[in-house]
matplotlib code that plots the C-alpha trace (Angstrom):
import matplotlib.pyplot as plt

x = [122.2, 123.5, 121.0, 121.0, 120.7, 117.2, 116.7, 113.3, 111.5, 108.5, 107.1, 103.9, 103.9, 101.0, 102.4, 101.8, 104.0, 107.7, 108.3, 106.7, 107.6, 111.5, 111.2, 110.1, 112.9, 115.6, 114.6, 113.9, 117.5, 119.1, 117.0, 113.5, 110.4, 108.6, 105.1, 104.0, 100.0, 98.7, 95.4, 94.0, 94.6, 98.0, 100.4, 100.7, 104.0, 103.7, 102.8, 106.1, 108.7, 109.8, 107.9, 109.0, 107.0, 104.1, 106.0, 106.9, 110.6, 110.3, 108.4, 111.0, 113.2, 111.5, 109.3, 112.3, 112.7, 108.8, 106.4, 103.3, 99.5, 96.9, 94.0, 91.4, 91.6, 88.0, 86.3, 85.4, 86.4, 89.9, 90.8, 89.8, 92.6, 94.4, 93.8, 94.1, 97.5, 98.9, 99.9, 102.3, 104.5, 106.9, 106.2, 103.7, 104.6, 101.6, 101.8, 98.2, 97.2, 96.7, 93.5, 92.5, 94.0, 92.0, 89.2, 89.4, 89.9, 93.5, 95.5, 98.4, 96.2, 93.6, 96.7, 98.3, 96.0, 96.1, 100.1, 101.4, 105.5, 104.1, 106.5, 103.9, 105.6, 103.5, 105.0, 102.9, 103.9, 103.2, 103.7, 100.8, 99.8, 100.3, 98.0, 99.5, 98.8, 95.4, 97.5, 98.2, 101.7, 103.8, 107.6, 107.6, 105.4, 107.6, 110.5, 109.2, 108.1, 111.3, 113.6, 115.4, 113.8, 114.7, 118.3, 117.9, 118.9, 120.2, 120.3, 118.2, 115.6, 113.0, 113.6, 114.3, 114.0, 115.8, 114.0, 113.9, 111.8, 114.5, 112.4, 110.5, 113.6, 114.8, 112.1, 112.1, 115.6, 115.1, 112.0, 114.1, 116.7, 113.6, 112.8, 116.4, 116.4, 113.0, 113.5, 116.8, 115.0, 112.3, 114.7, 115.9, 112.4, 109.5, 107.5, 106.8, 106.1, 105.3, 107.0, 106.2, 108.3, 107.0, 108.1, 109.0, 110.8, 113.0, 114.1, 114.2, 116.7, 119.2, 119.2, 121.1, 123.9, 121.3, 119.2, 121.9, 123.3, 119.7, 119.1, 122.4, 123.2, 119.6, 121.4, 119.0, 120.8, 119.3, 120.1, 123.8, 123.9, 126.8, 128.1, 128.9, 129.1, 132.2, 134.4, 135.6, 136.7, 133.9, 131.2, 131.2, 132.7, 132.4, 134.7, 136.1, 133.4, 130.5, 130.4, 130.6, 133.0, 132.8, 135.9, 135.9, 139.2, 137.6, 140.7, 144.0, 146.0, 144.2, 144.1, 147.4, 147.6, 144.8, 146.6, 149.7, 147.9, 146.5, 150.0, 148.5, 151.2, 151.0, 147.8, 149.6, 151.4, 148.5, 148.5, 144.7, 144.3, 146.4, 143.6, 140.9, 138.6, 140.1, 139.3, 135.6, 135.3, 136.2, 134.6, 132.9, 136.7, 138.1, 135.4, 136.1, 139.9, 139.2, 136.1, 138.4, 141.0, 138.2, 137.1, 140.2, 140.2, 137.8, 136.6, 138.9, 142.3, 140.7, 139.8, 143.6, 145.0, 143.6, 143.6, 147.2, 147.4, 145.0, 142.6, 139.0, 136.8, 134.4, 132.1, 128.8, 128.1, 124.5, 123.4, 125.5, 128.7, 127.5, 127.1, 130.2, 132.3, 135.1, 135.0, 130.9, 131.5, 134.2, 132.1, 129.1, 127.1, 124.7, 123.7, 121.5, 118.6, 116.0, 112.8, 109.5, 108.0, 111.2, 113.8, 116.4, 116.7, 119.9, 119.0, 121.2, 122.6, 122.5, 123.9, 125.6, 127.9, 128.7, 131.8, 129.3, 125.8, 125.8, 122.4, 121.3, 118.6, 117.1, 114.4, 112.8, 109.3, 106.4, 103.4, 100.7, 99.0, 101.3, 101.7, 98.0, 97.3, 100.7, 100.5, 97.3, 97.2, 100.7, 99.4, 95.7, 95.0, 92.4, 91.6, 91.7, 88.4, 87.8, 90.6, 88.9, 85.4, 87.2, 88.4, 85.2, 83.6, 86.4, 88.1, 91.5, 93.6, 95.6, 97.2, 96.8, 95.7, 98.4, 102.2, 103.7, 100.4, 100.2]
y = [10.9, 8.6, 8.4, 11.7, 11.2, 11.1, 8.8, 6.8, 9.5, 9.7, 13.9, 15.1, 19.0, 20.7, 24.3, 26.9, 30.3, 30.4, 28.6, 25.4, 24.9, 26.2, 23.2, 20.6, 21.7, 21.2, 17.7, 17.3, 18.5, 15.5, 12.6, 12.6, 11.8, 14.9, 15.5, 18.6, 19.3, 22.7, 24.4, 24.1, 27.6, 27.4, 28.1, 32.2, 31.9, 31.5, 35.2, 36.1, 37.3, 37.0, 35.1, 33.8, 32.3, 32.7, 30.4, 31.6, 31.3, 31.1, 28.1, 26.4, 26.7, 26.0, 23.5, 21.6, 17.8, 17.6, 16.0, 18.2, 17.2, 19.3, 18.9, 21.0, 20.6, 22.7, 19.7, 17.1, 14.5, 16.2, 15.9, 12.5, 12.0, 13.4, 10.7, 8.4, 9.5, 9.9, 6.5, 5.8, 9.0, 9.8, 13.2, 15.8, 19.6, 22.0, 25.7, 26.6, 29.2, 27.2, 25.6, 25.0, 21.5, 20.8, 21.9, 19.5, 16.7, 16.8, 17.7, 15.6, 13.9, 12.2, 11.6, 10.0, 7.7, 7.3, 6.6, 6.8, 7.0, 10.3, 13.5, 16.5, 19.5, 23.1, 26.0, 29.0, 32.8, 32.9, 28.9, 26.3, 28.0, 31.6, 34.2, 35.8, 31.7, 33.0, 35.9, 35.3, 35.8, 36.4, 36.4, 40.0, 40.6, 37.9, 39.4, 42.8, 40.6, 39.1, 42.5, 41.4, 44.0, 47.0, 46.2, 46.2, 49.2, 53.0, 54.5, 58.0, 55.8, 53.4, 50.0, 48.3, 44.5, 42.4, 41.6, 38.2, 35.9, 36.0, 34.6, 32.2, 30.8, 30.4, 28.9, 26.5, 25.6, 24.9, 22.8, 20.9, 20.6, 19.0, 16.7, 15.3, 15.2, 13.4, 11.1, 9.9, 9.3, 7.7, 5.3, 4.4, 4.4, 4.0, 7.1, 10.0, 13.5, 16.7, 20.0, 23.4, 26.1, 29.4, 32.0, 35.0, 32.7, 31.2, 34.4, 35.7, 32.5, 35.0, 37.5, 35.3, 38.2, 40.8, 38.5, 38.1, 41.5, 43.4, 41.1, 41.8, 45.5, 46.6, 47.8, 47.8, 47.3, 49.7, 49.7, 50.3, 50.6, 48.7, 48.3, 45.4, 46.8, 46.6, 46.2, 48.9, 49.3, 46.5, 48.5, 49.3, 51.9, 54.2, 53.3, 56.1, 54.4, 54.9, 51.0, 49.9, 47.6, 45.9, 45.8, 43.3, 44.3, 44.7, 43.1, 44.3, 42.1, 42.8, 46.5, 46.4, 45.4, 47.7, 50.6, 49.0, 48.5, 52.0, 53.6, 54.9, 53.5, 56.4, 55.5, 52.4, 55.3, 57.0, 57.1, 57.1, 53.9, 51.7, 48.5, 47.3, 48.8, 52.3, 51.7, 50.9, 53.8, 55.9, 54.3, 57.5, 59.0, 55.6, 55.0, 58.3, 57.4, 54.7, 55.5, 59.0, 56.0, 53.7, 57.0, 57.1, 54.0, 52.0, 48.3, 46.6, 48.3, 47.7, 44.3, 43.6, 45.7, 44.2, 40.7, 41.2, 42.7, 39.3, 42.0, 40.3, 42.7, 42.2, 44.1, 44.6, 42.2, 42.4, 39.1, 40.0, 39.9, 36.3, 35.2, 36.3, 35.8, 32.6, 31.3, 30.6, 29.2, 26.7, 25.5, 25.6, 27.1, 28.0, 25.1, 24.3, 21.7, 20.6, 22.1, 20.3, 24.5, 25.8, 22.9, 24.4, 26.7, 28.0, 27.8, 28.1, 24.5, 22.6, 23.2, 22.2, 20.0, 17.0, 14.4, 11.0, 11.5, 15.3, 16.4, 17.2, 18.7, 16.3, 18.8, 22.1, 22.5, 21.7, 23.2, 22.6, 19.3, 17.7, 14.5, 14.4, 11.5, 9.7, 10.2, 9.1, 6.1, 5.2, 5.7, 5.1, 2.7, 5.3, 4.5, 7.0, 7.1, 7.6, 10.3, 12.3, 11.8, 14.3, 16.5, 16.9, 17.5, 19.9, 17.8, 17.0, 19.3, 17.1, 19.7, 22.4, 20.8, 23.0, 22.5, 25.7, 27.0, 28.4]
z = [-119.5, -116.1, -113.0, -110.6, -106.7, -106.8, -109.3, -108.9, -106.5, -108.2, -107.5, -108.2, -108.4, -107.7, -106.9, -108.9, -110.1, -108.9, -105.0, -105.6, -109.5, -108.8, -105.8, -107.9, -110.7, -108.3, -107.6, -111.7, -112.4, -109.9, -111.3, -110.0, -111.7, -111.5, -113.1, -113.0, -112.7, -113.5, -114.2, -117.7, -118.2, -117.3, -114.3, -114.0, -114.3, -118.0, -117.7, -116.5, -118.4, -121.8, -124.7, -128.2, -130.6, -128.1, -125.7, -122.7, -122.0, -118.0, -118.4, -120.7, -117.7, -114.5, -115.9, -117.2, -116.7, -115.6, -117.2, -117.6, -116.8, -116.5, -113.7, -112.9, -109.1, -109.3, -110.0, -107.6, -110.3, -110.2, -107.0, -106.9, -109.8, -107.1, -104.5, -107.8, -108.8, -104.8, -104.0, -106.4, -105.4, -102.8, -102.7, -103.1, -103.4, -103.2, -102.4, -101.8, -99.0, -95.8, -95.5, -99.6, -99.9, -96.6, -98.1, -101.3, -98.8, -100.3, -96.6, -95.6, -93.4, -96.4, -98.4, -95.4, -95.4, -99.1, -98.7, -95.4, -96.8, -98.4, -97.9, -98.8, -99.1, -98.1, -98.9, -98.3, -97.0, -93.4, -92.7, -92.0, -88.5, -86.5, -86.3, -90.3, -91.6, -93.3, -95.0, -99.0, -99.1, -102.1, -102.1, -102.8, -99.4, -97.3, -97.9, -96.8, -93.4, -93.0, -92.8, -95.7, -98.1, -95.2, -96.3, -100.1, -102.1, -101.3, -97.7, -99.6, -101.3, -100.4, -100.2, -103.5, -104.9, -106.7, -110.5, -110.1, -107.6, -104.8, -101.6, -103.4, -105.0, -101.8, -100.3, -102.9, -102.4, -98.6, -99.8, -101.9, -98.8, -97.1, -99.5, -99.5, -95.9, -95.7, -99.0, -96.6, -93.1, -95.5, -96.6, -93.2, -91.3, -94.3, -92.7, -94.8, -93.0, -93.7, -95.0, -93.7, -95.8, -94.9, -97.7, -95.0, -92.6, -95.2, -96.0, -92.6, -92.2, -94.1, -91.7, -89.3, -88.3, -87.3, -85.1, -81.9, -83.2, -82.4, -79.1, -77.3, -78.7, -80.1, -83.5, -86.2, -89.6, -92.7, -96.3, -97.4, -101.3, -102.9, -99.3, -96.9, -93.4, -91.6, -94.6, -95.9, -98.7, -100.0, -102.6, -106.2, -108.1, -111.2, -114.1, -116.9, -119.2, -117.6, -115.8, -112.0, -111.0, -107.6, -105.4, -102.0, -99.9, -96.7, -94.9, -94.0, -96.9, -99.4, -98.8, -98.8, -102.5, -103.6, -102.2, -104.3, -107.6, -107.0, -106.4, -103.1, -100.3, -98.6, -97.3, -95.2, -93.1, -92.4, -88.7, -88.6, -91.0, -88.8, -89.1, -90.2, -87.8, -88.4, -92.3, -91.2, -89.4, -92.5, -95.2, -96.7, -97.2, -98.5, -100.6, -102.1, -102.5, -104.3, -106.9, -108.1, -108.9, -110.4, -112.3, -114.3, -115.7, -118.1, -116.8, -118.6, -117.4, -113.8, -114.3, -115.4, -112.5, -109.8, -111.2, -111.4, -107.6, -106.9, -105.4, -105.6, -107.8, -110.6, -113.4, -112.9, -115.0, -117.3, -119.0, -122.6, -120.3, -118.7, -122.5, -123.7, -120.5, -121.4, -117.7, -118.4, -121.5, -120.0, -117.3, -119.3, -117.6, -119.8, -121.7, -125.3, -124.5, -126.2, -126.1, -128.2, -129.1, -130.4, -131.4, -128.6, -125.9, -123.7, -119.9, -116.9, -116.2, -113.1, -109.7, -107.5, -109.5, -108.1, -109.1, -108.8, -109.6, -111.5, -112.5, -116.4, -117.8, -120.1, -122.1, -121.2, -120.0, -122.3, -123.0, -120.2, -120.8, -123.5, -121.1, -119.0, -121.7, -121.0, -116.9, -116.8, -118.5, -116.6, -113.1, -112.7, -115.6, -117.5, -121.1, -124.1, -124.6, -120.6, -120.8, -123.6, -122.0, -118.3, -120.8, -122.7, -119.5, -118.5, -115.7, -117.5, -120.9, -122.9, -124.7, -127.3, -130.8, -132.2, -131.0, -129.8, -128.9, -125.5]

ax = plt.figure().add_subplot(projection="3d")
ax.plot(x, y, z, "-o")
ax.set_aspect("equal")
plt.show()
């Protein structure tokens, strides 16, 4: 399998749902040794998405490459086990409501006293400080606070959402980036640090172009549907076979090529449309012209015409399109990996692609607690009998007796 760039970095994941586990998944993909700690009843993400043979398919992906241990943090002895474990790890990821870890005696100062080199990732809705820090914050709520939700959807309808946990995964990506930088710092100095990743801030960072625009001009952006403002034509257009194709021709060279593909070179002689600024000022009219042309062709016809003219365009892919697409196949973007419960499962492959230290998916995510015994024996030295006693007292959970059952 080779060794990833994070080989040898040990990560203890206390995060739940999406943002924390996604951060740890990114690290695990590139070689980090990740131990996920979840409650005995299982991480809530196991209830999301589709199931197959009693197993969460989402869990197969977001928990991939991880060891699965189950410790009850509501129990004092469970929290003591975390303190026993933390000295053996480089990174700890948590996404509890701010103050929870301190209440449990597991705050950064508490854990840094045990392990001064610890890198602690703290993911929360609104950050560890400030007047909103006490608020519970799911990604969808913090996306609304960030301003990004206000831009999502059609202008004549209420703000929409993307049907994935977008802000959670944006934050998980930023948090993993923070870990990589903190690991470099630790290797140079031996010092750990605390990473404060707030969901609303990570989403807000994507609002980058509009911050100076508001400060200098008072401009408040609004929903544009499929359009990209000031980049006309750049929208999705209907096809003859009731599909949609997105065409991005928002600069003059590409616009000229598009008019050729459409057989509408006359538009280049229109005195109202001498440059890109003028095209942007007539976006409704331009979109209507392009839409009338696309509506007379099937999606396959349009893709060929636009490819031949070197105009950036693509059908609006469904998941069925993705699975049937030759480019996805050629780049092995969907890979079949071992799954202890299902035999195999197909998952989205690792990104980005690195030539010298590529990431790899070694196995799909397992069931709650399947590695509890192995983890506790390796990192705490507890015997099988001692672990069995802890399980009997509800402090730990060592997995279902029947393989494949949640």
